[in-house]
C-alpha positions as CSV (number, residue, x, y, z in Angstrom):
1,M,37.0,45.7,-3.0
2,R,39.3,48.7,-2.1
3,I,42.6,48.9,-0.8
4,V,42.7,49.7,2.9
5,D,46.7,49.5,3.8
6,V,49.8,48.5,2.4
7,N,52.4,47.7,5.2
8,V,55.9,46.4,5.1
9,R,57.5,43.6,7.7
10,V,61.2,44.1,7.9
11,F,63.1,40.9,9.5
12,N,66.2,39.6,10.0
13,Y,67.9,36.4,8.7
14,T,71.5,35.1,8.7
15,S,73.3,35.4,5.3
16,T,76.5,33.9,3.5
17,I,76.5,36.5,0.9
18,I,78.3,39.6,1.2
19,R,78.2,42.6,-1.2
20,D,81.4,44.3,-2.1
21,D,82.1,48.2,-2.3
22,E,80.9,48.3,-5.8
23,G,77.6,46.3,-5.5
24,H,78.5,43.0,-6.6
25,T,77.4,39.8,-4.4
26,H,79.7,36.8,-3.5
27,P,80.2,34.0,-1.0
28,G,81.3,35.3,2.6
29,E,81.3,34.8,6.1
30,E,77.9,34.3,8.1
31,H,76.4,37.5,9.2
32,D,73.1,39.1,10.2
33,A,70.9,40.7,7.3
34,R,67.6,42.0,6.6
35,S,64.9,41.7,4.2
36,Q,61.3,43.0,3.5
37,L,57.8,41.7,3.0
38,L,55.5,44.5,1.4
39,T,51.9,43.4,2.0
40,V,48.8,44.9,0.4
41,V,45.7,44.7,2.2
42,C,41.9,44.9,1.0
43,D,38.5,45.6,2.7
44,D,37.3,41.9,1.9
45,G,40.3,40.6,3.9
46,S,42.5,39.7,0.4
47,E,46.1,40.2,0.5
48,G,49.0,40.3,-2.0
49,Y,52.8,40.0,-0.9
50,S,56.0,40.9,-2.5
51,F,59.6,40.9,-1.2
52,G,62.0,43.7,-2.0
53,P,63.9,46.8,-0.9
54,V,61.0,48.8,0.2
55,G,61.2,50.5,3.9
56,H,58.2,52.1,5.9
57,A,58.9,55.6,5.2
58,V,58.5,55.5,1.4
59,V,55.4,53.3,1.7
60,N,53.9,55.7,4.1
61,S,55.0,59.2,1.9
62,F,54.7,58.1,-1.6
63,I,52.6,55.0,-2.1
64,K,49.8,54.9,1.0
65,P,48.4,58.2,0.0
66,L,48.2,57.4,-3.3
67,V,46.5,53.9,-3.3
68,V,44.6,53.6,-0.2
69,G,41.0,53.4,-1.2
70,E,42.1,52.5,-5.1
71,D,40.5,49.4,-6.4
72,P,43.1,46.8,-6.8
73,Y,42.4,45.5,-9.8
74,F,43.2,49.0,-11.6
75,R,46.6,47.9,-12.0
76,E,47.5,50.1,-15.2
77,K,45.9,52.9,-13.0
78,I,47.5,52.7,-10.0
79,W,51.2,52.3,-11.5
80,Q,50.4,55.1,-13.9
81,H,50.0,57.3,-11.0
82,L,52.7,56.0,-8.9
83,V,55.0,56.7,-12.3
84,H,53.9,60.1,-12.3
85,N,54.8,60.9,-8.7
86,Q,58.6,59.3,-9.1
87,R,59.1,62.6,-10.5
88,G,58.6,64.5,-7.5
89,S,60.0,61.7,-4.9
90,G,63.7,62.5,-5.2
91,G,64.8,58.9,-6.2
92,T,63.0,57.8,-3.4
93,L,60.2,56.2,-5.1
94,N,62.5,54.3,-7.5
95,D,61.5,51.4,-10.0
96,R,62.8,48.8,-7.9
97,V,60.2,50.0,-4.8
98,L,57.4,50.8,-7.4
99,A,58.1,47.1,-8.8
100,T,57.8,45.7,-5.3
101,F,54.5,47.1,-4.8
102,E,53.2,46.7,-8.2
103,L,54.2,42.8,-7.8
104,A,52.1,42.5,-4.8
105,L,49.3,44.0,-6.7
106,W,49.4,41.2,-9.1
107,D,50.0,38.6,-6.3
108,L,46.9,39.7,-4.7
109,A,44.7,39.6,-7.9
110,G,46.0,35.7,-8.5
111,R,45.4,35.1,-4.8
112,K,41.6,36.2,-5.3
113,L,40.7,34.6,-8.9
114,G,43.1,31.5,-7.7
115,L,45.0,31.8,-10.7
116,P,48.7,32.3,-11.3
117,V,50.0,35.6,-12.7
118,F,50.9,34.3,-16.1
119,K,47.5,33.0,-16.8
120,L,46.4,36.6,-15.8
121,L,48.5,38.1,-18.6
122,G,47.6,35.6,-21.1
123,A,49.8,32.0,-20.8
124,F,52.2,30.7,-23.5
125,R,54.0,28.0,-21.9
126,D,54.4,26.5,-18.7
127,K,58.3,26.2,-18.2
128,V,61.2,28.0,-19.5
129,P,64.9,27.0,-20.1
130,A,67.3,28.5,-17.7
131,Y,70.7,29.6,-17.8
132,G,73.4,29.3,-15.1
133,S,74.3,32.7,-14.4
134,T,77.7,32.9,-12.5
135,T,78.6,35.7,-9.7
136,C,81.5,37.8,-10.6
137,G,84.8,36.9,-10.6
138,D,87.0,36.9,-7.1
139,E,89.9,36.0,-5.6
140,M,89.1,33.0,-3.8
141,K,90.7,29.9,-4.1
142,G,88.9,27.5,-5.7
143,G,86.1,29.9,-6.3
144,L,86.2,31.8,-9.5
145,S,89.5,33.5,-9.4
146,T,91.1,32.0,-12.6
147,P,89.9,31.2,-16.2
148,E,90.3,27.5,-15.2
149,D,87.7,28.4,-12.1
150,Y,85.6,29.1,-14.5
151,A,85.6,26.1,-16.6
152,R,85.6,23.8,-13.9
153,F,82.2,25.3,-13.1
154,A,81.0,25.7,-16.5
155,E,81.6,21.7,-16.3
156,W,79.3,21.3,-13.3
157,L,76.7,23.7,-14.6
158,V,76.4,21.5,-17.6
159,K,76.4,18.1,-15.7
160,R,73.7,20.0,-13.2
161,G,71.2,20.6,-16.7
162,Y,71.9,24.2,-17.8
163,K,72.2,24.6,-21.5
164,S,73.5,27.8,-21.4
165,I,75.9,29.9,-19.2
166,K,76.4,33.3,-18.7
167,L,80.0,34.7,-17.0
168,H,79.7,37.5,-15.1
169,T,84.2,38.4,-14.8
170,W,86.2,40.4,-12.9
171,M,85.4,43.7,-11.8
172,P,86.4,46.4,-9.3
173,P,86.9,46.4,-6.2
174,I,89.4,43.9,-7.2
175,K,92.9,45.7,-7.8
176,W,93.8,44.4,-11.4
177,A,90.4,44.5,-12.8
178,P,88.9,45.1,-15.2
179,D,90.9,43.7,-18.0
180,P,89.7,42.3,-21.0
181,K,92.1,40.1,-22.0
182,M,91.2,38.2,-18.6
183,D,87.8,38.3,-19.6
184,V,88.3,36.7,-23.1
185,K,90.7,33.9,-21.3
186,A,87.6,33.1,-19.1
187,C,85.3,32.7,-22.1
188,A,87.9,31.0,-24.2
189,A,88.3,28.6,-21.2
190,V,84.4,27.8,-20.9
191,R,83.8,27.3,-24.4
192,E,86.6,24.8,-24.4
193,A,85.2,22.9,-21.1
194,V,81.7,22.8,-22.4
195,G,81.9,22.4,-26.1
196,P,80.2,24.0,-29.1
197,D,76.4,23.2,-28.2
198,I,76.3,25.2,-24.8
199,A,74.9,29.0,-25.7
200,C,77.3,30.9,-23.5
201,T,77.1,34.5,-23.1
202,L,79.2,37.4,-21.4
203,D,78.0,40.4,-18.9
204,C,81.3,42.1,-18.4
205,Y,82.7,45.4,-16.7
206,H,79.8,47.9,-17.6
207,A,82.4,50.9,-18.2
208,Y,84.8,49.6,-20.6
209,S,85.9,51.7,-23.6
210,R,84.5,51.8,-27.3
211,E,88.1,49.8,-28.1
212,D,87.8,47.4,-25.4
213,A,84.3,46.1,-26.0
214,Y,85.1,46.0,-29.6
215,Y,88.2,44.0,-28.9
216,I,86.2,41.7,-26.4
217,G,83.5,41.3,-28.9
218,R,85.4,40.3,-31.8
219,E,87.1,37.6,-29.6
220,L,83.6,36.3,-28.6
221,E,82.7,36.2,-32.5
222,K,85.6,33.5,-32.8
223,L,84.2,31.5,-29.5
224,N,80.9,31.5,-31.2
225,Y,79.2,33.5,-28.0
226,Y,75.6,34.1,-28.2
227,W,75.2,37.9,-27.0
228,L,77.4,40.6,-25.4
229,E,76.0,42.3,-22.6
230,E,76.4,45.7,-20.9
231,P,80.1,46.3,-21.9
232,M,79.7,50.0,-21.9
233,D,77.9,52.8,-19.8
234,E,74.8,52.3,-21.1
235,H,73.9,56.1,-20.9
236,S,75.8,56.4,-24.2
237,T,73.4,55.3,-26.7
238,S,75.6,56.3,-29.7
239,S,78.4,53.8,-28.2
240,Y,76.2,51.0,-28.3
241,T,74.9,51.9,-32.1
242,W,78.4,52.1,-32.9
243,L,79.4,48.8,-31.4
244,A,76.5,47.1,-32.8
245,E,77.3,48.3,-36.2
246,Q,80.9,46.8,-35.7
247,L,80.1,43.5,-34.6
248,D,78.5,40.4,-35.8
249,I,77.5,39.0,-32.1
250,P,74.4,40.3,-31.0
251,I,74.4,42.8,-28.4
252,L,72.0,42.6,-25.8
253,G,70.4,46.0,-23.8
254,P,69.6,48.1,-22.2
255,E,69.5,46.3,-18.9
256,S,70.1,49.1,-16.2
257,A,69.4,52.3,-18.1
258,E,66.2,54.6,-16.7
259,G,63.3,54.8,-18.8
260,K,61.3,51.9,-18.7
261,A,59.8,51.1,-22.2
262,Q,60.6,54.3,-23.6
263,T,64.3,54.0,-23.4
264,R,64.2,50.5,-25.0
265,A,62.4,51.9,-27.7
266,E,64.7,54.6,-28.2
267,W,67.7,51.6,-28.4
268,I,65.7,49.4,-30.7
269,V,65.1,52.7,-33.3
270,Q,68.7,53.7,-32.8
271,K,69.7,50.3,-33.5
272,A,71.6,50.6,-30.4
273,S,71.0,46.8,-29.7
274,D,70.2,43.6,-31.5
275,M,68.1,42.3,-28.6
276,T,66.4,44.2,-25.8
277,R,66.2,43.7,-22.3
278,T,63.6,43.9,-19.3
279,G,63.5,42.7,-15.7
280,V,60.6,43.5,-13.3
281,M,62.9,45.0,-11.0
282,D,64.7,47.2,-13.5
283,V,61.7,49.1,-15.0
284,G,59.3,49.3,-12.2
285,G,57.6,45.8,-12.3
286,I,55.2,43.5,-14.7
287,I,53.3,45.9,-16.4
288,P,56.3,47.7,-17.9
289,S,58.0,44.7,-18.6
290,M,54.9,43.6,-20.7
291,K,55.0,46.5,-22.7
292,I,58.8,45.9,-23.3
293,V,57.9,42.7,-24.7
294,H,55.3,43.7,-27.0
295,L,57.2,46.5,-28.2
296,A,60.2,43.9,-29.3
297,E,57.6,41.7,-30.5
298,S,56.1,44.9,-32.8
299,H,59.9,45.3,-34.2
300,G,60.6,41.4,-34.6
301,I,63.4,41.3,-32.2
302,S,64.2,39.3,-29.1
303,C,63.6,40.2,-25.8
304,E,65.7,38.5,-22.8
305,I,64.5,39.1,-19.1
306,H,67.2,39.8,-16.1
307,S,67.3,38.2,-13.0
308,P,65.7,35.6,-11.5
309,G,62.5,35.5,-9.2
310,G,58.7,34.7,-9.7
311,G,57.8,38.1,-11.5
312,N,60.2,37.6,-14.0
313,L,59.0,33.7,-14.6
314,H,55.5,34.9,-15.0
315,V,56.3,37.5,-17.7
316,L,58.6,34.9,-19.7
317,G,55.4,32.3,-19.2
318,A,53.5,35.1,-21.0
319,M,55.8,35.7,-23.7
320,A,55.2,34.4,-27.4
321,I,58.3,35.7,-29.0
322,P,61.6,34.9,-29.2
323,G,63.5,35.6,-25.9
324,K,63.5,32.1,-24.0
325,W,65.9,32.1,-21.4
326,Y,64.8,32.5,-17.7
327,E,68.5,33.6,-15.7
328,R,69.1,31.7,-12.7
329,G,71.7,32.6,-10.0
330,L,73.5,34.1,-9.2
331,L,75.6,31.2,-8.9
332,H,79.1,30.3,-7.4
333,P,81.3,26.8,-6.6
334,F,80.8,27.8,-2.8
335,T,76.8,28.3,-2.6
336,D,73.9,25.9,-2.7
337,Y,71.2,27.8,-4.9
338,E,68.8,24.8,-4.3
339,V,68.3,25.7,-0.5
340,P,65.7,28.2,-0.1
341,P,66.0,31.4,2.4
342,P,64.6,30.9,5.7
343,W,61.6,33.1,4.4
344,L,60.7,30.7,1.9
345,N,59.5,27.0,2.6
346,R,60.9,26.2,-1.5
347,I,62.6,28.2,-3.8
348,I,60.6,29.6,-6.4
349,D,62.2,28.0,-9.8
350,P,63.3,24.8,-8.8
351,M,65.1,22.9,-12.3
352,D,64.7,19.9,-14.1
353,K,67.6,17.5,-15.0
354,D,67.1,18.9,-18.6
355,G,67.5,22.5,-17.7
356,F,64.0,23.6,-17.3
357,V,62.3,25.9,-14.8
358,P,58.4,25.5,-14.1
359,V,56.5,28.9,-14.5
360,P,54.8,28.6,-10.5
361,Q,51.3,27.0,-10.7
362,G,50.1,28.4,-7.6
363,P,48.0,31.4,-7.2
364,G,49.7,34.9,-7.3
365,L,53.4,34.7,-8.1
366,G,53.6,31.2,-6.4
367,Y,55.7,32.1,-3.4
368,D,55.5,29.5,-0.5
369,I,55.9,31.9,2.4
370,N,57.2,31.3,5.6
371,F,55.4,33.6,7.9
372,A,56.1,32.2,10.7
373,Y,59.5,32.7,10.3
374,I,59.1,36.5,9.2
375,N,57.0,37.1,12.1
376,G,59.2,35.6,14.4
377,N,62.0,37.7,13.3
378,L,60.5,41.0,12.8
379,V,62.5,44.4,13.2
380,K,60.5,46.8,15.7
381,E,59.7,50.0,13.8
382,K,61.2,53.1,15.4
């Protein structure tokens, strides 16, 4: 079996999610949007699929020339070759693009063999607890504009079944943000609303000073928060080493720092975080995510997974080390997470009343794709 084609279908849909000037998502007015489905095709008719931020140009210029003719089961070989060629791509072949293609290889293998990806990885569990991950704060009446708003929403999340909640607080372009005291007020309001038994965490502004990060961390310790995530620029590893030494609350990271497993290894060695982090779209796929999981296992530390999605669910299903939570969201009072996007017949991560999400049992990644919708809303390539 050999790869004979890699193609992308760009399609239109209607969205009510907007992205602000700083890249954060919020509920908004209905508008036209686009998404992409990447397909890997083999000579026996087998196909694998993945959704992600990838266009025709990067596929035709950097992916197809390297992978057409390859055995799709040689995932490590193909991934290493693509990683080597990232250097000369001028940032075009970034980790999110790499992950989109790599996930399609896993989907193809699972569909061909009739197995879910987590069983190809070596299954450990078939369901994982989820935490409710909020959107960033906003200025919408009844949204997430005040600490009291966060408290009310947290109460609803607990009633829904979540046993853990993560706050994303206020960030630019809100004019008065960031404000470490407001972040702490929101965290305090949530703790008072949900009580002592819910695992609460904070993901705040990503460029606070050492002093502000220290202040927030000390206040979260008083509130018995579970972890503090990315309060400073992650390119300054020494700042995180300093912060981890000063605080008792676990520091989680890195999330967005470039460098895949190598960067996580440096953070572990330099004691820049107490818990490490991966996510398939952050580091270039399932292959590097599992490398990071095993790296954490070797050092006896937890590994928490960033962002929702099928790929991350399968990594969690194969993990045998501490790092149990699935990030479900982003959640907001004005959005209904349970409604699937129009290109799927059902969501990939339904959650039961006890807060558990099943690892998908269908072949491959387990997405139930609405091909009729996608093919009926294609954007013609120019």
